[in-house]
N, C-alpha and C positions, 0 to 999 in steps of 0.2 A: 683669103684671110688667115691670121695667124692662126695656129690651136691656141683653145684657152689654156692659160698659163696662171688663171687664178690660184694664188696658192692656198685658198683657203674657201670651198666652196660653199661655205655655208652663207644664207643670205639673210635677213633679219625681217623677211617675208616674201612670199612668192613673187616671181614676175608674171604677172597678171596675163593670160592669154585666153582670147576666144574668137568668135567669128563675127560678133554681133555688134560690139563697140566699147570702147574703152574711157574712161576719163581718170586723170590724177590730177589731186590737187593739193596745194598745202595745208589743206584742214579737211576733216571726214564728211564734217556736215555738207561742205559745197561740193564733195565728190559723191555724196548721194543725191543731193539737188541735181547736179549736172547727168548724173544716172538715169536717175526719174524723169528727166526729159527727154531723153533718149525712148525708153520705155513707151512713151508717152505717141511715139512718132516723130517726136522733134530732129532736126538736123544737129548736127555737132557745135554749129553757129547757135540756133537757138537756145542748146545746153551750154555753150559757151556764156552768154549773156545771163543767163539763171545763176548759173555759177558765180560768174563776178557781183552781180547782185548780192548773193549771201555771203561772198566772201567779205563785201563792205560790213557787212553786219559782226559775222563771225569773227574776224580778224582786225578790229576799230583799232587795234595798236600797229598796224601794219601798212592799210588801206581803207578808204573813204570817198565816199560819193564828191569831195571837194580836190581830188588828184588827178591824175593824169596815166593811160596808157597805150604801149604800143602794140597791136595785135598782129601776127603773121596768120594769114588763113591760105590754104590750097581751098578751092572750091571745085570740085569735079565737073562741075556743068561748065565750068568757064575753063577749065584745061589749065589755068595758071596759078602760080604763086602771087599772095599782092599783101603788100602792108599798109594797113589803116595809122596814120600817126594820129592818136588821142593825144598829144603833147602841144596843151595848150600854151600857147606865148604869151611873154610880158605883156603888162597892161600898156594903155597909149601914155601915161602918164608917168612910166617907168624909165626915166633916163638918169644915166650918169651924173648928170648936174642935179638934178633932186636928190639922189641919195648920198653926193658928197656933202651938199649943201645939209644933210640929217647931220654931216658928222663921221659917216660912214666910211671907212674903205674896203667893206667889201657888203655883200648882201647878208644880213643876219641870217641865222639856220631855223627861226622859227620869227613867228608871228606875221603881221599881216602884208611887212613889206618884203615877205619873200614869198606871197602867192602869185601864181599865174592863172590865165583863164582856167576853170577847170576843164578838163577833158573827157572825162570817162561817158558823162551820161550820154552825151550827144555821139562818141563812138560806139557805145552800145546800140544805139538806137539806128544809126546807122549799120553795124552788123545787121543787127535782124530785119530791118526793112530789106537790105538789098541781096544777105545771103539765107539770111531765115526762112521760118516757113510760119513761126508762131504768132500768137498775139502780144499786144503787151501787159495784159492781164497773167497770161500764161509763165512769162519770164520775170514778173515783178511780187508775184503772189507768197514765193516762198520767203523770200527777202522781208516784205512786209510782215509775213507771219511769226519768222524770229525775231524782228524787233520789236512787236506787240506784245507775244506771249512767253519770250526768253529763251534763250539757249546758255548751256553750259561753259562759263569763261574759264579759258585756259589758262594756267602756270602764268606762262609769259605775258597774258595782258595784265594779269594783277600787279607783276613786277613791275609793269612800265607804269602801270597808274602811281604805284609806291613811291616812282623814281622822280614823278613829278606832283606830289599830293602837295608839297609847298607852295611850288608855280601856281597850283590850283586856288588853294586855300586865299593865298595873299592878291595875287593878279587876275586869276583869270574865273571868276566867279561862275560864269555858266558853263564852263566845262567842269567844276567841283559838283555843280548840279546835277550832274547827268551819271558823272563816273564815281563819284563819291555818294551813292547812296547811304542815304542815314547818315550821313557827316563820315565816312569809313570808307577807308580802303576794301574793295570788295576781294571775299575769300575765292582760292579756285575752285570751281566746279559750282561756282553760284551760280543761279537761272539770272539770267541779266538779259534787262529788257533797255530799249531805247524809244520809246514811244513817239516819242517827237518826232524823229526819222520815220519811223513806222507811218506818223499821220501825213508826214511830207509827201512818202513814194504813193499812198493811198489817194492823196488832193491829186496828185500827177496822174493816176489811172484815171481816176473818176472825170477830171477835164478831158484825157484824151479819148475816154468814152461817152464825152456827153454830143458827140453828134454823129453824123450817118459817116457812109463813104468807105467803109472797111477799114483793112489792117492797116494799109498804107493811110490812109489818112488819122487813122489813131495814132500812128506811129510819130505822124508830124506834128499833131496837137501835142502830144506828150513831149516832144521836142522844143515846141515853141514856148509849152507851160517853163521849163525848166529853164532855156537863153533869154526867153522876153517875157516871161512872166512873174511869179512871186516869187519863184527863187533866186531868179536876177535880183529883184527887187530887194528883197533880204539883203542880200550879199553886197549889193551897191550902199545902201544904210549902212550896215555895219561898219564897212568900210572906210564911210566918211564921216561918221561919228564917234567910230570907239579909238582912244589910244591906247594900244594894248603891249604889255612890256615884252619886249623879245630878249633873246640872248645876247644884246650888243649892252645890255644894261640899263638900257631905257626904253621907255614907252613910244611908240610911233602910231601914227594913222595908216591907213592902206590906203594904195592906190587905183586898186582892183574897183570897175565899175559895171553897172548894167550895161552900156553901151557896148563896152568889151565883152562881153559875154554875146552879146547878142549878134556879134559882127562876124564870129566866129565859127568855124565848122570844121570838123575833120576832115583831113585829104586822105584818099589813096594812091600809092606809087608803088613799083615795082622795088621787089628787094635789092640789094647789094646782093653779089655772089661771088664765090670763090671755088674753083674745081680743085679738089685734093683728093688724089686716087679717082677711084668708083667717084665720089661724092661730087656733089654740090652744096654748099653751106648757103644758106640766105638769110641775111639779116636785115634790121631797120637801117636808116641810114646815117651820113656822120652828124645827124642831129641826137644820133642816140652814141654812147659808146660800143654798140654792135659791130664795129667792122674791126675792132681789135681782136675778138677771136679771127677775124678773116685773115689780120695782117699776121698772130700768132701762125696759124696754119701754113702762110706763106713762108715764114722764116723756118719753121719746125719739117716743112718737104723736104729741105738738104736735109735733113737726119735720118739714120736709118734706126725709127725705132720698133719695127717687127720684132718682136719678140722679148722685149726689154719687161726689165720687172717694173710694174706698174706703182710697186712701193720702192724700189731701188732709188739708187742715188743718181744715175744717169738720165734715168727717165724724170725727175723732177728734177734736178738741173737744168735740163734743155729748155723744158716746159716753163719754167721759173725766169732764165734768163734772156728766154725770146719775149716771154712777157713782159720786162723792163724795156724792150727796146720797143715793143707797143704800144705800149701804156704812156710812153714818154712823146712818142707820136701824137697821140691821143690829147695829152696837155696842151702841144705845140701847135695843132692842124684843128683839130676838131672844130666842128660850129653848125649853126644852120645855114646850109647851102643857100639858102636865099638871100642873104646879107653879106656872103662872103665865099669865093671860089675854093672850094676844099680839094687838094689835089690826089683824089684818094687813087684814082687807076695808077696815078707815079706810086702810091703807096702799095701798092698791092701788086707793082711789076715786077717780072723777075729779076730786070737789071737793078732794082734799087733793094729788092731781096737777098740777092746775093752780094751786094757789097755789104749792108745790115749784117748778114750773115757771121763775118769775118771779127764782128765783134764779139762772137760768143767763144769764151773759150773754157778752158778745164777749171778757171777761177771763177768765183761770184765776182760779177760787176759791183762795186760802188758808186758808178758817178750815171747820172742823169744824164743819157746821151740819146735827146730826139734826131730825128733824121734832118736831113738838110735838100727842102725842094728849092732851089731860086725863087725867090719872090713870094711866097707862099708863109704862112704861119706867125707865131704871136711868140715874143720874150716870155719863157715862165722863169717866175722867182721863186726857188722853194724855200717854204718854211719848215725848218727841220723841227719835229714833235721832240720834246724832253722824256723819258720814260714809256713806260707802255701806254697804249691809246687808250683813252678814257672810254667809258661805256656812254649811253644817254646822259648828257648833265643834269644839274638840278632846274637849269631853263632850256631844256627839251631839244638839245641841238642835236645835229646831224640827224642820223636815219637810225630807227630805233635798233634793238639788239635781237639777237635769235638766243646764245648760249644761255644757259642756266646760270654762268658766272660773268655774262655782261661779256664776252671775249670775241665775239665778231661784231664789228660795227657795220651797219649797213643791213635792212633786210626790208620786205616786202613780201607781197603772194604773187604763184605761179599758177596755172593751170594747163592742163595738153590735153586734147581731147580728137579722140578719130572715130567716125561712125561707121556704119554698115556698108555705106555707099562710097567710102573711102575719102570723104571730106578730112579736113586737119583744121585746128586752129591750136595756136602756142601763144600765151599773152601773161604780160607782168605787170597788172594794174597796181601801182604804190600810191603815195604820197595823199594829202590830207588824214593822215595817222595822227589819235586822239592827244598828241604831244605837238604838233606842230605849230596851231595857232588857235586861239578859243573857239569855243562851240558856239554857233550863230543860234541863238535861243529860239528864233520861231522855226529853225529847219532841224536842230539836234544833230547836225554834223559843221565840221569845221573846215576852214581852205588848206591848200596845200603850202610846199613852202619848196618848192622845186627852184624857183628864181635864185637861190641860193647858190645854182651853179653856175651864174655869169659871172664874168670878171667886170670890176670896173676899173679896165684901164681898155682905152677908146681902141688900140690897134689890136688887140687879141680877138682871134675868128670868134671867140666866145664871149665878147664883150655885151655887156646888157644894151639893150635897145628895144623901143617899144616895138610891139607886134613880133618881136625875134622868137623863136623857140629856144629854151635852155636846152647846153647838150646833157642831156635823162643819162643815167646809169642804168634804166630799162631795158632789158634784153633779150627778147624769146627769142627762139633759135627754130629753123628747120632746115631737112636735108633731103634732095634725093640721093636716090644712088641707082646707079646705072641709067637716071635719066627719070625714073621715077619715084613718084614723093614716097618719101622713107621714114622720117625719123622728126618728131618735134620733141623739144627738150627746152630748159631752162630754170631758173633759182633764181629765188630773192637774193639779197644780199648787198647791194650799193657796189660799189669798186671791185667787190670778189665776183659779182656774177660771171663776169668772161673769163675768169680763172678757172672756176671749176665747171662751166659750160664746156672750155676747151678741154679741161682734164676730163671729164666724164666720155667725152665724145674721141679723145685719144684711147683713154683704157677699152673702150667698146670696138671701133678700127682696130687697132694694132694688136690689143691681148684678148679679144674676142669675148670677152667679157660682155654675157647679158646684161639688160635694162639694169636688174637690180642689184647686181654685180658690181657693176662699174657705179652706180649711187653705192650702195654699200662700204666701199672701197677705201680705205685710208686716204685722207685729203689732205689742203694746204692753201696757203695764198702768202703772197707777197706785201709788203708792205712799203717798199723802196720808193712809189711813186706819189706824189698829192693826191690825199683823198678827195672827193669829189664835192665834200659837203664843208662846212664851217667846221675849224677855223682852217680847212685846205693844209695840213702836214703833211710831211715823208717822214718816211724812217727808214733812210739808204741803207740796203744791204740786209734788211731784218725778212726773215722768212718762218711764216708760222706754219705749225704743222701739229696736226692731231698728234696725240700719245700712242695710238695704232703702229706710226709709221714706226720701224723697226729701228733699235735703236743703233745698229751698225749703220744703217742708212744716215742717220741721223748724226752720226759722228764723221760718217764720211763726208756730208755736207758743210759740219764745223770746218774739216780742214781743208775745203775748198774754198772756206771765207765767208759763207755763207752765217750770217748772226741769226741760227734756229734760236724760235721760242717755241715751248711745248705748249700746248694746248689739251684742254680733256679730249677723253677718247672720242666721242661722237660730237665734235666742236664746229664741223664745216660744212656749210652750204646745206639748203633744203630743195635739191633738186629733185623735179620732177619728169618722168619722160613719156613717150607714146612711140610707138612706131606701127607702120603697116606693110605686111610682106602678102601679095596675093590676097587671099582671103583672111588672111591671121589678123588679128587685133593685139598687139601686146603694150605692157603699160607697167610702170614701176614708180617708186615714191618714197622719197627721204625718211626714216627712223628717226634723223635727228629731230630733236622739238617734240616730238613725241604730240606729232600733229597731222602730219600728210598722209596721205591714203589715196590708193589704185584701186577703182573698181573697174569691172568687166567682166562680159559672159560670151 
């Protein structure tokens, strides 16, 4: 490994280190809950489930029960790394013809037409049943108590509610009833409750415990209560009977049904992997954007990155130029492999990347250049964005923002956990955030809006079709080192996730920064390619950097042709990470947004 070339050894908090276990999440309360589960004798998977349910409660502007989730696990007993796909598919009635008959040329970014089958609950029950050791009560009780008794609302949640206040008042009264208590936007630090959500989870728990048969039987009853019981019935009724205003400017009914929920279950699959020096990087499949990290590494493998300054122009330029090529391929080729053959083996091959790498020069590319693989891929028409990217609009479109100034579009939650035995879990739950669609009054939560990832063009690999998974941005990561499970990491952030994930890895591997140093280091993202969210615009050549990137670097990047926009000092990303080496367990979390925390001992 290269020697540590961090120019500033100061970190915002210590890299956590111990031998018992570590938890790193995007919210300190969820981290404490995960750690408490480890202390009670639960394993990393039990802790992950309790952490996930808690995040739904304490970060409602970033995820919720109606959302979706990819999970990467390394189970010591099984001796392998696996991906649980908790990305629910499009409903049976979600056809291109139906959406076009509603006068739409793209799936709205909010409202009921953007809903896929909610994937989170079933996925956490699968993780608990097949990998965990605890009972349903152990993992649901913390979330129930926080929803019922209150938790301090973070500043970003209040700011998000404020952006959609008028939408709630005029069009979504069921959301106003929950998120505008006493008719007002709650202030930061308010002890906030969602008693209806607490009651929903308490009822699921009660029905789970209503018969005998032990742990597995309880989990099965909980699962059925969700997907075939009162939860599915309430969702079905809401979609059938409510005309909901969405970002298209017109109200629409939903197409999601109880039958869609009853038919779906999460699946387990092998990760996609790429060997990069000593490391084998593991990602979810081409139904996610995860493989763009692998494609960036396949291109970067041809450059000498050891010893480069991680805030220098060469390091940033090479990563960004390779990202432009990888993300162009995402737009052209990725989609649900159950519906279209995706040439991922070719996209990761040496021959393909040796050719693509020739497109990287000393100048910033202003062109959108997907690769060519005979017989594969769709046509992508670029929509150019005028001016700076907007934050969440009055109609709640896109994904929620993280920064104080609304400067980053796309956000969610993430956690990484490693226990004493060496079990590892990395997950990025998302969707169903409070501004995606109206609260279902009987349940206390809303549906997700992941269907906005679909295209309404028949010949595209990511075209909308019933039962098809949308090409999600959610992208947890794991890596082996010298064949041993080593690192789990990820970040909220929509299209930026696999930019920050790659940057973190390069800083750790090539610059020998520890986990906290690699997270704290100045970061950046490209807006060169289309965003995955409504209205799917691109800003060719635009590179957004933190103000902490050295002025000389920014000038050099501009001389190379990058259109550099400078954001606030701590505005890029919300990474967390955890690693295991022998008996040692390490973890780190992001200071940006003032919410993330790592714990361990």
